[in-house]
mmCIF file of the N, C-alpha and C atoms, coordinates in Angstrom:
data_MODEL
# 
_entry.id   MODEL 
# 
loop_
_atom_site.group_PDB 
_atom_site.id 
_atom_site.type_symbol 
_atom_site.label_atom_id 
_atom_site.label_alt_id 
_atom_site.label_comp_id 
_atom_site.label_asym_id 
_atom_site.label_entity_id 
_atom_site.label_seq_id 
_atom_site.pdbx_PDB_ins_code 
_atom_site.Cartn_x 
_atom_site.Cartn_y 
_atom_site.Cartn_z 
_atom_site.occupancy 
_atom_site.B_iso_or_equiv 
_atom_site.pdbx_formal_charge 
_atom_site.auth_seq_id 
_atom_site.auth_comp_id 
_atom_site.auth_asym_id 
_atom_site.auth_atom_id 
_atom_site.pdbx_PDB_model_num 
ATOM 1   N N  . MET A 1 1  ? 6.676   25.556  -20.770 1.00 0.00 ? 1  MET A N  1 
ATOM 2   C CA . MET A 1 1  ? 7.256   24.618  -19.821 1.00 0.00 ? 1  MET A CA 1 
ATOM 3   C C  . MET A 1 1  ? 6.714   23.216  -20.063 1.00 0.00 ? 1  MET A C  1 
ATOM 4   N N  . PHE A 1 2  ? 5.404   23.043  -19.952 1.00 0.00 ? 2  PHE A N  1 
ATOM 5   C CA . PHE A 1 2  ? 4.752   21.785  -20.287 1.00 0.00 ? 2  PHE A CA 1 
ATOM 6   C C  . PHE A 1 2  ? 4.014   22.009  -21.597 1.00 0.00 ? 2  PHE A C  1 
ATOM 7   N N  . GLY A 1 3  ? 4.677   21.753  -22.691 1.00 0.00 ? 3  GLY A N  1 
ATOM 8   C CA . GLY A 1 3  ? 4.147   22.078  -24.005 1.00 0.00 ? 3  GLY A CA 1 
ATOM 9   C C  . GLY A 1 3  ? 2.776   21.487  -24.272 1.00 0.00 ? 3  GLY A C  1 
ATOM 10  N N  . GLY A 1 4  ? 1.886   22.315  -24.801 1.00 0.00 ? 4  GLY A N  1 
ATOM 11  C CA . GLY A 1 4  ? 0.583   21.851  -25.218 1.00 0.00 ? 4  GLY A CA 1 
ATOM 12  C C  . GLY A 1 4  ? -0.485  21.827  -24.146 1.00 0.00 ? 4  GLY A C  1 
ATOM 13  N N  . HIS A 1 5  ? -0.148  22.185  -22.918 1.00 0.00 ? 5  HIS A N  1 
ATOM 14  C CA . HIS A 1 5  ? -1.142  22.159  -21.845 1.00 0.00 ? 5  HIS A CA 1 
ATOM 15  C C  . HIS A 1 5  ? -1.551  23.576  -21.476 1.00 0.00 ? 5  HIS A C  1 
ATOM 16  N N  . ASP A 1 6  ? -2.831  23.735  -21.205 1.00 0.00 ? 6  ASP A N  1 
ATOM 17  C CA . ASP A 1 6  ? -3.310  25.049  -20.795 1.00 0.00 ? 6  ASP A CA 1 
ATOM 18  C C  . ASP A 1 6  ? -3.109  25.254  -19.297 1.00 0.00 ? 6  ASP A C  1 
ATOM 19  N N  . ALA A 1 7  ? -3.439  26.437  -18.821 1.00 0.00 ? 7  ALA A N  1 
ATOM 20  C CA . ALA A 1 7  ? -3.203  26.798  -17.420 1.00 0.00 ? 7  ALA A CA 1 
ATOM 21  C C  . ALA A 1 7  ? -4.024  25.939  -16.462 1.00 0.00 ? 7  ALA A C  1 
ATOM 22  N N  . VAL A 1 8  ? -5.232  25.584  -16.835 1.00 0.00 ? 8  VAL A N  1 
ATOM 23  C CA . VAL A 1 8  ? -6.083  24.772  -15.956 1.00 0.00 ? 8  VAL A CA 1 
ATOM 24  C C  . VAL A 1 8  ? -5.460  23.396  -15.742 1.00 0.00 ? 8  VAL A C  1 
ATOM 25  N N  . THR A 1 9  ? -4.956  22.801  -16.817 1.00 0.00 ? 9  THR A N  1 
ATOM 26  C CA . THR A 1 9  ? -4.317  21.494  -16.708 1.00 0.00 ? 9  THR A CA 1 
ATOM 27  C C  . THR A 1 9  ? -3.081  21.562  -15.823 1.00 0.00 ? 9  THR A C  1 
ATOM 28  N N  . LEU A 1 10 ? -2.292  22.604  -15.967 1.00 0.00 ? 10 LEU A N  1 
ATOM 29  C CA . LEU A 1 10 ? -1.098  22.757  -15.139 1.00 0.00 ? 10 LEU A CA 1 
ATOM 30  C C  . LEU A 1 10 ? -1.456  22.924  -13.666 1.00 0.00 ? 10 LEU A C  1 
ATOM 31  N N  . VAL A 1 11 ? -2.492  23.697  -13.374 1.00 0.00 ? 11 VAL A N  1 
ATOM 32  C CA . VAL A 1 11 ? -2.931  23.880  -11.985 1.00 0.00 ? 11 VAL A CA 1 
ATOM 33  C C  . VAL A 1 11 ? -3.433  22.558  -11.416 1.00 0.00 ? 11 VAL A C  1 
ATOM 34  N N  . LEU A 1 12 ? -4.178  21.795  -12.200 1.00 0.00 ? 12 LEU A N  1 
ATOM 35  C CA . LEU A 1 12 ? -4.661  20.495  -11.744 1.00 0.00 ? 12 LEU A CA 1 
ATOM 36  C C  . LEU A 1 12 ? -3.509  19.527  -11.502 1.00 0.00 ? 12 LEU A C  1 
ATOM 37  N N  . LEU A 1 13 ? -2.488  19.553  -12.351 1.00 0.00 ? 13 LEU A N  1 
ATOM 38  C CA . LEU A 1 13 ? -1.325  18.687  -12.145 1.00 0.00 ? 13 LEU A CA 1 
ATOM 39  C C  . LEU A 1 13 ? -0.589  19.034  -10.859 1.00 0.00 ? 13 LEU A C  1 
ATOM 40  N N  . VAL A 1 14 ? -0.389  20.313  -10.618 1.00 0.00 ? 14 VAL A N  1 
ATOM 41  C CA . VAL A 1 14 ? 0.282   20.746  -9.392  1.00 0.00 ? 14 VAL A CA 1 
ATOM 42  C C  . VAL A 1 14 ? -0.575  20.391  -8.173  1.00 0.00 ? 14 VAL A C  1 
ATOM 43  N N  . GLY A 1 15 ? -1.877  20.618  -8.271  1.00 0.00 ? 15 GLY A N  1 
ATOM 44  C CA . GLY A 1 15 ? -2.776  20.280  -7.173  1.00 0.00 ? 15 GLY A CA 1 
ATOM 45  C C  . GLY A 1 15 ? -2.789  18.792  -6.881  1.00 0.00 ? 15 GLY A C  1 
ATOM 46  N N  . ALA A 1 16 ? -2.728  17.977  -7.918  1.00 0.00 ? 16 ALA A N  1 
ATOM 47  C CA . ALA A 1 16 ? -2.693  16.531  -7.715  1.00 0.00 ? 16 ALA A CA 1 
ATOM 48  C C  . ALA A 1 16 ? -1.417  16.111  -7.004  1.00 0.00 ? 16 ALA A C  1 
ATOM 49  N N  . GLY A 1 17 ? -0.309  16.763  -7.319  1.00 0.00 ? 17 GLY A N  1 
ATOM 50  C CA . GLY A 1 17 ? 0.943   16.469  -6.625  1.00 0.00 ? 17 GLY A CA 1 
ATOM 51  C C  . GLY A 1 17 ? 0.875   16.809  -5.148  1.00 0.00 ? 17 GLY A C  1 
ATOM 52  N N  . ILE A 1 18 ? 0.279   17.934  -4.846  1.00 0.00 ? 18 ILE A N  1 
ATOM 53  C CA . ILE A 1 18 ? 0.135   18.343  -3.441  1.00 0.00 ? 18 ILE A CA 1 
ATOM 54  C C  . ILE A 1 18 ? -0.803  17.402  -2.710  1.00 0.00 ? 18 ILE A C  1 
ATOM 55  N N  . LEU A 1 19 ? -1.925  17.054  -3.339  1.00 0.00 ? 19 LEU A N  1 
ATOM 56  C CA . LEU A 1 19 ? -2.875  16.139  -2.701  1.00 0.00 ? 19 LEU A CA 1 
ATOM 57  C C  . LEU A 1 19 ? -2.288  14.746  -2.497  1.00 0.00 ? 19 LEU A C  1 
ATOM 58  N N  . THR A 1 20 ? -1.342  14.363  -3.319  1.00 0.00 ? 20 THR A N  1 
ATOM 59  C CA . THR A 1 20 ? -0.668  13.078  -3.142  1.00 0.00 ? 20 THR A CA 1 
ATOM 60  C C  . THR A 1 20 ? 0.359   13.161  -2.019  1.00 0.00 ? 20 THR A C  1 
ATOM 61  N N  . ALA A 1 21 ? 1.053   14.274  -1.916  1.00 0.00 ? 21 ALA A N  1 
ATOM 62  C CA . ALA A 1 21 ? 2.127   14.419  -0.935  1.00 0.00 ? 21 ALA A CA 1 
ATOM 63  C C  . ALA A 1 21 ? 1.600   14.566  0.497   1.00 0.00 ? 21 ALA A C  1 
ATOM 64  N N  . LEU A 1 22 ? 0.466   15.208  0.677   1.00 0.00 ? 22 LEU A N  1 
ATOM 65  C CA . LEU A 1 22 ? -0.044  15.451  2.032   1.00 0.00 ? 22 LEU A CA 1 
ATOM 66  C C  . LEU A 1 22 ? -0.296  14.167  2.832   1.00 0.00 ? 22 LEU A C  1 
ATOM 67  N N  . PRO A 1 23 ? -0.999  13.162  2.297   1.00 0.00 ? 23 PRO A N  1 
ATOM 68  C CA . PRO A 1 23 ? -1.174  11.939  3.089   1.00 0.00 ? 23 PRO A CA 1 
ATOM 69  C C  . PRO A 1 23 ? 0.143   11.210  3.349   1.00 0.00 ? 23 PRO A C  1 
ATOM 70  N N  . LEU A 1 24 ? 1.061   11.268  2.402   1.00 0.00 ? 24 LEU A N  1 
ATOM 71  C CA . LEU A 1 24 ? 2.361   10.624  2.613   1.00 0.00 ? 24 LEU A CA 1 
ATOM 72  C C  . LEU A 1 24 ? 3.140   11.306  3.732   1.00 0.00 ? 24 LEU A C  1 
ATOM 73  N N  . MET A 1 25 ? 3.071   12.621  3.798   1.00 0.00 ? 25 MET A N  1 
ATOM 74  C CA . MET A 1 25 ? 3.751   13.340  4.876   1.00 0.00 ? 25 MET A CA 1 
ATOM 75  C C  . MET A 1 25 ? 3.080   13.065  6.216   1.00 0.00 ? 25 MET A C  1 
ATOM 76  N N  . ALA A 1 26 ? 1.756   12.962  6.227   1.00 0.00 ? 26 ALA A N  1 
ATOM 77  C CA . ALA A 1 26 ? 1.048   12.622  7.466   1.00 0.00 ? 26 ALA A CA 1 
ATOM 78  C C  . ALA A 1 26 ? 1.404   11.213  7.923   1.00 0.00 ? 26 ALA A C  1 
ATOM 79  N N  . PHE A 1 27 ? 1.515   10.271  6.985   1.00 0.00 ? 27 PHE A N  1 
ATOM 80  C CA . PHE A 1 27 ? 1.908   8.911   7.322   1.00 0.00 ? 27 PHE A CA 1 
ATOM 81  C C  . PHE A 1 27 ? 3.318   8.879   7.901   1.00 0.00 ? 27 PHE A C  1 
ATOM 82  N N  . ALA A 1 28 ? 4.234   9.610   7.287   1.00 0.00 ? 28 ALA A N  1 
ATOM 83  C CA . ALA A 1 28 ? 5.607   9.650   7.791   1.00 0.00 ? 28 ALA A CA 1 
ATOM 84  C C  . ALA A 1 28 ? 5.662   10.239  9.194   1.00 0.00 ? 28 ALA A C  1 
ATOM 85  N N  . ALA A 1 29 ? 4.888   11.272  9.452   1.00 0.00 ? 29 ALA A N  1 
ATOM 86  C CA . ALA A 1 29 ? 4.859   11.871  10.790  1.00 0.00 ? 29 ALA A CA 1 
ATOM 87  C C  . ALA A 1 29 ? 4.262   10.905  11.812  1.00 0.00 ? 29 ALA A C  1 
ATOM 88  N N  . ALA A 1 30 ? 3.241   10.160  11.412  1.00 0.00 ? 30 ALA A N  1 
ATOM 89  C CA . ALA A 1 30 ? 2.610   9.219   12.336  1.00 0.00 ? 30 ALA A CA 1 
ATOM 90  C C  . ALA A 1 30 ? 3.529   8.047   12.647  1.00 0.00 ? 30 ALA A C  1 
ATOM 91  N N  . THR A 1 31 ? 4.265   7.569   11.660  1.00 0.00 ? 31 THR A N  1 
ATOM 92  C CA . THR A 1 31 ? 5.135   6.411   11.897  1.00 0.00 ? 31 THR A CA 1 
ATOM 93  C C  . THR A 1 31 ? 6.278   6.743   12.843  1.00 0.00 ? 31 THR A C  1 
ATOM 94  N N  . ARG A 1 32 ? 6.664   7.994   12.906  1.00 0.00 ? 32 ARG A N  1 
ATOM 95  C CA . ARG A 1 32 ? 7.710   8.382   13.867  1.00 0.00 ? 32 ARG A CA 1 
ATOM 96  C C  . ARG A 1 32 ? 7.222   8.279   15.301  1.00 0.00 ? 32 ARG A C  1 
ATOM 97  N N  . ARG A 1 33 ? 5.918   8.400   15.495  1.00 0.00 ? 33 ARG A N  1 
ATOM 98  C CA . ARG A 1 33 ? 5.355   8.399   16.848  1.00 0.00 ? 33 ARG A CA 1 
ATOM 99  C C  . ARG A 1 33 ? 4.881   7.023   17.305  1.00 0.00 ? 33 ARG A C  1 
ATOM 100 N N  . LEU A 1 34 ? 4.808   6.065   16.391  1.00 0.00 ? 34 LEU A N  1 
ATOM 101 C CA . LEU A 1 34 ? 4.273   4.752   16.726  1.00 0.00 ? 34 LEU A CA 1 
ATOM 102 C C  . LEU A 1 34 ? 5.383   3.724   16.889  1.00 0.00 ? 34 LEU A C  1 
ATOM 103 N N  . ASP A 1 35 ? 5.053   2.655   17.578  1.00 0.00 ? 35 ASP A N  1 
ATOM 104 C CA . ASP A 1 35 ? 5.951   1.527   17.717  1.00 0.00 ? 35 ASP A CA 1 
ATOM 105 C C  . ASP A 1 35 ? 6.101   0.825   16.369  1.00 0.00 ? 35 ASP A C  1 
ATOM 106 N N  . LEU A 1 36 ? 7.266   0.276   16.096  1.00 0.00 ? 36 LEU A N  1 
ATOM 107 C CA . LEU A 1 36 ? 7.521   -0.379  14.820  1.00 0.00 ? 36 LEU A CA 1 
ATOM 108 C C  . LEU A 1 36 ? 6.570   -1.551  14.586  1.00 0.00 ? 36 LEU A C  1 
ATOM 109 N N  . GLY A 1 37 ? 6.250   -2.290  15.624  1.00 0.00 ? 37 GLY A N  1 
ATOM 110 C CA . GLY A 1 37 ? 5.314   -3.402  15.480  1.00 0.00 ? 37 GLY A CA 1 
ATOM 111 C C  . GLY A 1 37 ? 3.926   -2.963  15.072  1.00 0.00 ? 37 GLY A C  1 
ATOM 112 N N  . THR A 1 38 ? 3.516   -1.793  15.538  1.00 0.00 ? 38 THR A N  1 
ATOM 113 C CA . THR A 1 38 ? 2.209   -1.248  15.181  1.00 0.00 ? 38 THR A CA 1 
ATOM 114 C C  . THR A 1 38 ? 2.170   -0.842  13.716  1.00 0.00 ? 38 THR A C  1 
ATOM 115 N N  . VAL A 1 39 ? 3.268   -0.324  13.223  1.00 0.00 ? 39 VAL A N  1 
ATOM 116 C CA . VAL A 1 39 ? 3.341   0.123   11.837  1.00 0.00 ? 39 VAL A CA 1 
ATOM 117 C C  . VAL A 1 39 ? 3.512   -1.064  10.894  1.00 0.00 ? 39 VAL A C  1 
ATOM 118 N N  . ALA A 1 40 ? 4.190   -2.106  11.339  1.00 0.00 ? 40 ALA A N  1 
ATOM 119 C CA . ALA A 1 40 ? 4.537   -3.214  10.448  1.00 0.00 ? 40 ALA A CA 1 
ATOM 120 C C  . ALA A 1 40 ? 3.336   -4.062  10.066  1.00 0.00 ? 40 ALA A C  1 
ATOM 121 N N  . MET A 1 41 ? 2.421   -4.312  10.972  1.00 0.00 ? 41 MET A N  1 
ATOM 122 C CA . MET A 1 41 ? 1.311   -5.208  10.669  1.00 0.00 ? 41 MET A CA 1 
ATOM 123 C C  . MET A 1 41 ? 0.441   -4.704  9.516   1.00 0.00 ? 41 MET A C  1 
ATOM 124 N N  . PRO A 1 42 ? 0.062   -3.424  9.462   1.00 0.00 ? 42 PRO A N  1 
ATOM 125 C CA . PRO A 1 42 ? -0.712  -2.970  8.289   1.00 0.00 ? 42 PRO A CA 1 
ATOM 126 C C  . PRO A 1 42 ? 0.065   -3.105  6.974   1.00 0.00 ? 42 PRO A C  1 
ATOM 127 N N  . MET A 1 43 ? 1.387   -3.089  7.050   1.00 0.00 ? 43 MET A N  1 
ATOM 128 C CA . MET A 1 43 ? 2.182   -3.254  5.836   1.00 0.00 ? 43 MET A CA 1 
ATOM 129 C C  . MET A 1 43 ? 2.040   -4.661  5.260   1.00 0.00 ? 43 MET A C  1 
ATOM 130 N N  . TYR A 1 44 ? 1.662   -5.625  6.072   1.00 0.00 ? 44 TYR A N  1 
ATOM 131 C CA . TYR A 1 44 ? 1.389   -6.979  5.591   1.00 0.00 ? 44 TYR A CA 1 
ATOM 132 C C  . TYR A 1 44 ? -0.095  -7.181  5.296   1.00 0.00 ? 44 TYR A C  1 
ATOM 133 N N  . VAL A 1 45 ? -0.949  -6.518  6.042   1.00 0.00 ? 45 VAL A N  1 
ATOM 134 C CA . VAL A 1 45 ? -2.383  -6.676  5.836   1.00 0.00 ? 45 VAL A CA 1 
ATOM 135 C C  . VAL A 1 45 ? -2.823  -6.012  4.531   1.00 0.00 ? 45 VAL A C  1 
ATOM 136 N N  . ASN A 1 46 ? -2.278  -4.854  4.213   1.00 0.00 ? 46 ASN A N  1 
ATOM 137 C CA . ASN A 1 46 ? -2.682  -4.115  3.027   1.00 0.00 ? 46 ASN A CA 1 
ATOM 138 C C  . ASN A 1 46 ? -2.492  -4.922  1.743   1.00 0.00 ? 46 ASN A C  1 
ATOM 139 N N  . PRO A 1 47 ? -1.324  -5.513  1.463   1.00 0.00 ? 47 PRO A N  1 
ATOM 140 C CA . PRO A 1 47 ? -1.209  -6.313  0.235   1.00 0.00 ? 47 PRO A CA 1 
ATOM 141 C C  . PRO A 1 47 ? -2.146  -7.519  0.224   1.00 0.00 ? 47 PRO A C  1 
ATOM 142 N N  . THR A 1 48 ? -2.409  -8.074  1.386   1.00 0.00 ? 48 THR A N  1 
ATOM 143 C CA . THR A 1 48 ? -3.330  -9.202  1.450   1.00 0.00 ? 48 THR A CA 1 
ATOM 144 C C  . THR A 1 48 ? -4.740  -8.760  1.086   1.00 0.00 ? 48 THR A C  1 
ATOM 145 N N  . LEU A 1 49 ? -5.163  -7.607  1.580   1.00 0.00 ? 49 LEU A N  1 
ATOM 146 C CA . LEU A 1 49 ? -6.476  -7.089  1.219   1.00 0.00 ? 49 LEU A CA 1 
ATOM 147 C C  . LEU A 1 49 ? -6.550  -6.753  -0.272  1.00 0.00 ? 49 LEU A C  1 
ATOM 148 N N  . GLN A 1 50 ? -5.464  -6.215  -0.824  1.00 0.00 ? 50 GLN A N  1 
ATOM 149 C CA . GLN A 1 50 ? -5.431  -5.947  -2.258  1.00 0.00 ? 50 GLN A CA 1 
ATOM 150 C C  . GLN A 1 50 ? -5.521  -7.241  -3.058  1.00 0.00 ? 50 GLN A C  1 
ATOM 151 N N  . PHE A 1 51 ? -4.836  -8.272  -2.592  1.00 0.00 ? 51 PHE A N  1 
ATOM 152 C CA . PHE A 1 51 ? -4.872  -9.579  -3.234  1.00 0.00 ? 51 PHE A CA 1 
ATOM 153 C C  . PHE A 1 51 ? -6.293  -10.149 -3.221  1.00 0.00 ? 51 PHE A C  1 
ATOM 154 N N  . LEU A 1 52 ? -6.942  -10.099 -2.062  1.00 0.00 ? 52 LEU A N  1 
ATOM 155 C CA . LEU A 1 52 ? -8.299  -10.618 -1.948  1.00 0.00 ? 52 LEU A CA 1 
ATOM 156 C C  . LEU A 1 52 ? -9.291  -9.791  -2.764  1.00 0.00 ? 52 LEU A C  1 
ATOM 157 N N  . THR A 1 53 ? -9.095  -8.477  -2.824  1.00 0.00 ? 53 THR A N  1 
ATOM 158 C CA . THR A 1 53 ? -9.957  -7.623  -3.633  1.00 0.00 ? 53 THR A CA 1 
ATOM 159 C C  . THR A 1 53 ? -9.788  -7.929  -5.112  1.00 0.00 ? 53 THR A C  1 
ATOM 160 N N  . ALA A 1 54 ? -8.558  -8.139  -5.547  1.00 0.00 ? 54 ALA A N  1 
ATOM 161 C CA . ALA A 1 54 ? -8.307  -8.454  -6.948  1.00 0.00 ? 54 ALA A CA 1 
ATOM 162 C C  . ALA A 1 54 ? -8.988  -9.750  -7.355  1.00 0.00 ? 54 ALA A C  1 
ATOM 163 N N  . ILE A 1 55 ? -8.976  -10.720 -6.457  1.00 0.00 ? 55 ILE A N  1 
ATOM 164 C CA . ILE A 1 55 ? -9.585  -12.012 -6.772  1.00 0.00 ? 55 ILE A CA 1 
ATOM 165 C C  . ILE A 1 55 ? -11.107 -11.942 -6.706  1.00 0.00 ? 55 ILE A C  1 
ATOM 166 N N  . SER A 1 56 ? -11.631 -11.348 -5.633  1.00 0.00 ? 56 SER A N  1 
ATOM 167 C CA . SER A 1 56 ? -13.079 -11.385 -5.421  1.00 0.00 ? 56 SER A CA 1 
ATOM 168 C C  . SER A 1 56 ? -13.847 -10.316 -6.202  1.00 0.00 ? 56 SER A C  1 
ATOM 169 N N  . VAL A 1 57 ? -13.281 -9.114  -6.320  1.00 0.00 ? 57 VAL A N  1 
ATOM 170 C CA . VAL A 1 57 ? -14.017 -8.024  -6.960  1.00 0.00 ? 57 VAL A CA 1 
ATOM 171 C C  . VAL A 1 57 ? -13.687 -7.918  -8.446  1.00 0.00 ? 57 VAL A C  1 
ATOM 172 N N  . PHE A 1 58 ? -12.391 -8.004  -8.776  1.00 0.00 ? 58 PHE A N  1 
ATOM 173 C CA . PHE A 1 58 ? -11.967 -7.777  -10.153 1.00 0.00 ? 58 PHE A CA 1 
ATOM 174 C C  . PHE A 1 58 ? -11.752 -9.058  -10.945 1.00 0.00 ? 58 PHE A C  1 
ATOM 175 N N  . ASP A 1 59 ? -12.057 -10.203 -10.354 1.00 0.00 ? 59 ASP A N  1 
ATOM 176 C CA . ASP A 1 59 ? -11.976 -11.502 -11.029 1.00 0.00 ? 59 ASP A CA 1 
ATOM 177 C C  . ASP A 1 59 ? -10.618 -11.775 -11.674 1.00 0.00 ? 59 ASP A C  1 
ATOM 178 N N  . GLU A 1 60 ? -9.558  -11.418 -10.963 1.00 0.00 ? 60 GLU A N  1 
ATOM 179 C CA . GLU A 1 60 ? -8.216  -11.747 -11.447 1.00 0.00 ? 60 GLU A CA 1 
ATOM 180 C C  . GLU A 1 60 ? -8.015  -13.254 -11.379 1.00 0.00 ? 60 GLU A C  1 
ATOM 181 N N  . PRO A 1 61 ? -7.269  -13.816 -12.298 1.00 0.00 ? 61 PRO A N  1 
ATOM 182 C CA . PRO A 1 61 ? -7.025  -15.261 -12.239 1.00 0.00 ? 61 PRO A CA 1 
ATOM 183 C C  . PRO A 1 61 ? -6.167  -15.616 -11.027 1.00 0.00 ? 61 PRO A C  1 
ATOM 184 N N  . LEU A 1 62 ? -6.538  -16.666 -10.339 1.00 0.00 ? 62 LEU A N  1 
ATOM 185 C CA . LEU A 1 62 ? -5.819  -17.095 -9.144  1.00 0.00 ? 62 LEU A CA 1 
ATOM 186 C C  . LEU A 1 62 ? -4.693  -18.034 -9.563  1.00 0.00 ? 62 LEU A C  1 
ATOM 187 N N  . GLN A 1 63 ? -3.475  -17.572 -9.381  1.00 0.00 ? 63 GLN A N  1 
ATOM 188 C CA . GLN A 1 63 ? -2.310  -18.372 -9.739  1.00 0.00 ? 63 GLN A CA 1 
ATOM 189 C C  . GLN A 1 63 ? -1.761  -19.046 -8.493  1.00 0.00 ? 63 GLN A C  1 
ATOM 190 N N  . ILE A 1 64 ? -1.359  -20.286 -8.656  1.00 0.00 ? 64 ILE A N  1 
ATOM 191 C CA . ILE A 1 64 ? -0.873  -21.064 -7.520  1.00 0.00 ? 64 ILE A CA 1 
ATOM 192 C C  . ILE A 1 64 ? 0.378   -20.439 -6.909  1.00 0.00 ? 64 ILE A C  1 
ATOM 193 N N  . ALA A 1 65 ? 1.204   -19.798 -7.716  1.00 0.00 ? 65 ALA A N  1 
ATOM 194 C CA . ALA A 1 65 ? 2.417   -19.164 -7.195  1.00 0.00 ? 65 ALA A CA 1 
ATOM 195 C C  . ALA A 1 65 ? 2.078   -18.049 -6.206  1.00 0.00 ? 65 ALA A C  1 
ATOM 196 N N  . ARG A 1 66 ? 1.037   -17.302 -6.480  1.00 0.00 ? 66 ARG A N  1 
ATOM 197 C CA . ARG A 1 66 ? 0.631   -16.230 -5.568  1.00 0.00 ? 66 ARG A CA 1 
ATOM 198 C C  . ARG A 1 66 ? 0.079   -16.788 -4.268  1.00 0.00 ? 66 ARG A C  1 
ATOM 199 N N  . VAL A 1 67 ? -0.683  -17.854 -4.364  1.00 0.00 ? 67 VAL A N  1 
ATOM 200 C CA . VAL A 1 67 ? -1.231  -18.478 -3.161  1.00 0.00 ? 67 VAL A CA 1 
ATOM 201 C C  . VAL A 1 67 ? -0.095  -19.010 -2.292  1.00 0.00 ? 67 VAL A C  1 
ATOM 202 N N  . VAL A 1 68 ? 0.875   -19.663 -2.901  1.00 0.00 ? 68 VAL A N  1 
ATOM 203 C CA . VAL A 1 68 ? 2.020   -20.195 -2.154  1.00 0.00 ? 68 VAL A CA 1 
ATOM 204 C C  . VAL A 1 68 ? 2.811   -19.059 -1.520  1.00 0.00 ? 68 VAL A C  1 
ATOM 205 N N  . THR A 1 69 ? 3.031   -17.983 -2.266  1.00 0.00 ? 69 THR A N  1 
ATOM 206 C CA . THR A 1 69 ? 3.786   -16.842 -1.743  1.00 0.00 ? 69 THR A CA 1 
ATOM 207 C C  . THR A 1 69 ? 3.092   -16.227 -0.537  1.00 0.00 ? 69 THR A C  1 
ATOM 208 N N  . PHE A 1 70 ? 1.803   -15.957 -0.643  1.00 0.00 ? 70 PHE A N  1 
ATOM 209 C CA . PHE A 1 70 ? 1.090   -15.363 0.483   1.00 0.00 ? 70 PHE A CA 1 
ATOM 210 C C  . PHE A 1 70 ? 1.028   -16.314 1.668   1.00 0.00 ? 70 PHE A C  1 
ATOM 211 N N  . THR A 1 71 ? 0.899   -17.595 1.418   1.00 0.00 ? 71 THR A N  1 
ATOM 212 C CA . THR A 1 71 ? 0.902   -18.569 2.510   1.00 0.00 ? 71 THR A CA 1 
ATOM 213 C C  . THR A 1 71 ? 2.233   -18.561 3.239   1.00 0.00 ? 71 THR A C  1 
ATOM 214 N N  . LEU A 1 72 ? 3.320   -18.519 2.494   1.00 0.00 ? 72 LEU A N  1 
ATOM 215 C CA . LEU A 1 72 ? 4.648   -18.486 3.126   1.00 0.00 ? 72 LEU A CA 1 
ATOM 216 C C  . LEU A 1 72 ? 4.877   -17.191 3.902   1.00 0.00 ? 72 LEU A C  1 
ATOM 217 N N  . ILE A 1 73 ? 4.426   -16.086 3.351   1.00 0.00 ? 73 ILE A N  1 
ATOM 218 C CA . ILE A 1 73 ? 4.584   -14.797 4.046   1.00 0.00 ? 73 ILE A CA 1 
ATOM 219 C C  . ILE A 1 73 ? 3.818   -14.819 5.370   1.00 0.00 ? 73 ILE A C  1 
ATOM 220 N N  . TRP A 1 74 ? 2.563   -15.252 5.347   1.00 0.00 ? 74 TRP A N  1 
ATOM 221 C CA . TRP A 1 74 ? 1.768   -15.281 6.571   1.00 0.00 ? 74 TRP A CA 1 
ATOM 222 C C  . TRP A 1 74 ? 2.267   -16.328 7.549   1.00 0.00 ? 74 TRP A C  1 
ATOM 223 N N  . ALA A 1 75 ? 2.784   -17.446 7.053   1.00 0.00 ? 75 ALA A N  1 
ATOM 224 C CA . ALA A 1 75 ? 3.375   -18.445 7.951   1.00 0.00 ? 75 ALA A CA 1 
ATOM 225 C C  . ALA A 1 75 ? 4.593   -17.858 8.655   1.00 0.00 ? 75 ALA A C  1 
ATOM 226 N N  . GLY A 1 76 ? 5.414   -17.119 7.916   1.00 0.00 ? 76 GLY A N  1 
ATOM 227 C CA . GLY A 1 76 ? 6.564   -16.448 8.524   1.00 0.00 ? 76 GLY A CA 1 
ATOM 228 C C  . GLY A 1 76 ? 6.144   -15.428 9.562   1.00 0.00 ? 76 GLY A C  1 
ATOM 229 N N  . LEU A 1 77 ? 5.079   -14.704 9.287   1.00 0.00 ? 77 LEU A N  1 
ATOM 230 C CA . LEU A 1 77 ? 4.583   -13.729 10.262  1.00 0.00 ? 77 LEU A CA 1 
ATOM 231 C C  . LEU A 1 77 ? 4.092   -14.404 11.533  1.00 0.00 ? 77 LEU A C  1 
ATOM 232 N N  . PHE A 1 78 ? 3.399   -15.520 11.379  1.00 0.00 ? 78 PHE A N  1 
ATOM 233 C CA . PHE A 1 78 ? 2.932   -16.244 12.571  1.00 0.00 ? 78 PHE A CA 1 
ATOM 234 C C  . PHE A 1 78 ? 4.087   -16.789 13.385  1.00 0.00 ? 78 PHE A C  1 
ATOM 235 N N  . VAL A 1 79 ? 5.113   -17.310 12.707  1.00 0.00 ? 79 VAL A N  1 
ATOM 236 C CA . VAL A 1 79 ? 6.282   -17.832 13.420  1.00 0.00 ? 79 VAL A CA 1 
ATOM 237 C C  . VAL A 1 79 ? 6.983   -16.682 14.155  1.00 0.00 ? 79 VAL A C  1 
ATOM 238 N N  . PHE A 1 80 ? 7.149   -15.556 13.471  1.00 0.00 ? 80 PHE A N  1 
ATOM 239 C CA . PHE A 1 80 ? 7.795   -14.390 14.083  1.00 0.00 ? 80 PHE A CA 1 
ATOM 240 C C  . PHE A 1 80 ? 6.985   -13.881 15.264  1.00 0.00 ? 80 PHE A C  1 
ATOM 241 N N  . SER A 1 81 ? 5.675   -13.784 15.100  1.00 0.00 ? 81 SER A N  1 
ATOM 242 C CA . SER A 1 81 ? 4.822   -13.305 16.184  1.00 0.00 ? 81 SER A CA 1 
ATOM 243 C C  . SER A 1 81 ? 4.828   -14.267 17.357  1.00 0.00 ? 81 SER A C  1 
ATOM 244 N N  . TRP A 1 82 ? 4.824   -15.560 17.086  1.00 0.00 ? 82 TRP A N  1 
ATOM 245 C CA . TRP A 1 82 ? 4.825   -16.566 18.131  1.00 0.00 ? 82 TRP A CA 1 
ATOM 246 C C  . TRP A 1 82 ? 6.115   -16.481 18.968  1.00 0.00 ? 82 TRP A C  1 
ATOM 247 N N  . SER A 1 83 ? 7.242   -16.220 18.295  1.00 0.00 ? 83 SER A N  1 
ATOM 248 C CA . SER A 1 83 ? 8.516   -16.155 19.023  1.00 0.00 ? 83 SER A CA 1 
ATOM 249 C C  . SER A 1 83 ? 8.616   -14.901 19.867  1.00 0.00 ? 83 SER A C  1 
ATOM 250 N N  . ALA A 1 84 ? 7.887   -13.853 19.502  1.00 0.00 ? 84 ALA A N  1 
ATOM 251 C CA . ALA A 1 84 ? 7.919   -12.621 20.282  1.00 0.00 ? 84 ALA A CA 1 
ATOM 252 C C  . ALA A 1 84 ? 7.100   -12.807 21.527  1.00 0.00 ? 84 ALA A C  1 
# 
């Protein structure tokens, strides 16, 4: 079926798929029970934290286009939040 792989590798591949699917299914179940506003804010915070981690921990080059993009996204969020 998966040419060249032994049984241990196949079991690990299947196990990795299950371990990946379980948190995604838990997230989907949780989002059904929460308010959309509660779910939406982490969706904006997470990429920002990844951006800051890439710059501060992994020394990624800081491009002006990314700074402008994140500034516009957060400005839009503040305007949207202010109107609510």
